[in-house]
C-alpha positions as CSV (number, residue, x, y, z in Angstrom):
1,X,143.3,218.1,65.8
2,X,142.2,221.2,67.6
3,X,144.7,223.9,68.6
4,X,144.6,224.8,72.2
5,X,145.3,228.3,73.1
6,X,145.4,229.3,76.8
7,X,143.5,232.3,77.8
8,X,144.6,234.2,80.8
9,X,143.3,237.4,82.5
10,X,145.8,240.1,83.4
11,X,144.9,241.9,86.6
12,X,141.2,242.8,86.9
13,X,140.7,244.8,83.7
14,X,138.7,242.1,81.9
15,X,136.7,241.1,85.1
16,X,135.8,244.7,85.8
17,X,134.0,244.8,82.4
18,X,132.7,241.3,82.4
19,X,131.0,241.6,85.8
20,X,128.9,244.5,84.7
21,X,127.2,242.4,81.9
22,X,124.0,240.4,82.1
23,X,124.1,236.6,82.1
24,X,123.3,236.2,78.4
25,X,126.2,238.5,77.4
26,X,128.5,236.7,79.8
27,X,127.6,233.3,78.3
28,X,128.2,234.6,74.8
29,X,131.6,235.9,75.8
30,X,132.5,232.5,77.3
31,X,131.3,230.8,74.1
32,X,133.6,233.1,72.1
33,X,136.6,232.6,74.4
34,X,136.1,228.8,74.0
35,X,136.1,229.2,70.2
36,X,139.3,231.1,70.4
37,X,140.8,228.4,72.7
38,X,139.9,225.5,70.4
39,X,139.7,226.6,66.7
40,X,142.9,226.8,64.6
41,X,141.6,229.6,62.3
42,X,139.2,231.7,64.2
43,X,137.0,233.8,61.9
44,X,137.7,237.5,62.0
45,X,134.1,238.0,63.0
46,X,135.2,236.9,66.5
47,X,139.0,237.5,66.7
48,X,140.9,240.1,64.7
49,X,144.3,241.8,64.8
50,X,143.8,245.6,65.0
51,X,145.5,247.1,62.0
52,X,147.9,249.9,62.9
53,X,148.8,248.3,66.2
54,X,151.7,246.1,67.2
55,X,150.2,243.0,68.7
56,X,146.8,244.1,69.8
57,X,143.7,242.0,68.9
58,X,140.1,242.5,69.6
59,X,137.7,239.8,70.6
60,X,134.3,240.6,69.1
61,X,131.0,239.6,70.7
62,X,127.5,240.4,69.6
63,X,124.5,239.8,71.7
64,X,121.2,241.0,70.2
65,X,121.8,244.7,69.5
66,X,124.8,245.0,71.8
67,X,128.4,244.8,70.5
68,X,131.2,244.1,72.9
69,X,135.0,244.3,72.3
70,X,137.7,242.8,74.5
71,X,141.3,243.8,73.8
72,X,143.8,241.1,74.0
73,X,147.4,240.1,72.9
74,X,149.6,237.1,72.6
75,X,152.3,236.0,74.9
76,X,154.6,233.0,74.2
77,X,152.9,231.8,71.1
78,X,149.6,230.3,72.2
79,X,148.8,232.3,75.3
80,X,146.1,234.9,74.8
81,X,146.1,237.6,77.5
82,X,142.8,239.5,78.1
83,X,142.9,243.2,78.8
84,X,140.1,245.7,78.9
85,X,136.7,245.4,77.4
86,X,133.9,247.8,76.4
87,X,130.6,248.1,74.7
88,X,131.0,249.4,71.2
89,X,128.6,252.2,70.3
90,X,130.0,253.5,67.1
91,X,132.0,252.3,64.0
92,X,135.3,253.5,65.4
93,X,137.2,252.2,68.4
94,X,137.4,255.0,71.0
95,X,140.9,256.3,71.2
96,X,140.9,256.4,75.0
97,X,140.0,252.6,75.1
98,X,142.8,251.9,72.6
99,X,145.4,253.8,74.6
100,X,144.3,251.9,77.7
101,X,144.8,248.6,75.9
102,X,148.3,249.6,74.9
103,X,149.0,250.6,78.4
104,X,147.8,247.3,79.8
105,X,149.9,245.3,77.2
106,X,153.0,247.4,78.1
107,X,152.4,246.9,81.9
108,X,152.0,243.1,81.3
109,X,155.3,242.7,79.4
110,X,157.2,245.1,81.8
111,X,156.1,243.0,84.8
112,X,157.1,239.8,83.2
């Protein structure tokens, strides 16, 4: 029996990123989000906890030579909250993007 996670978007952070992408990249992101929704054990290739963080995950999407990351976190067990996204251009996650992801997660829980 598949697990159903609910994916929600907090404010416009995710959409501000998503709307800049071409249709093929958007479709691959939607495919990946659907995988996260339905598969009990999502392969780390697509969904991974960020070591050294408390509760931040990255959704990983590859489209041809482009690599995209979407920061996310859990709320109330099976709710995945989408935060900011970016196109990854190096091995390391940019510190500025990581700080923004923490800020978004803190905003979300403070507003709750």
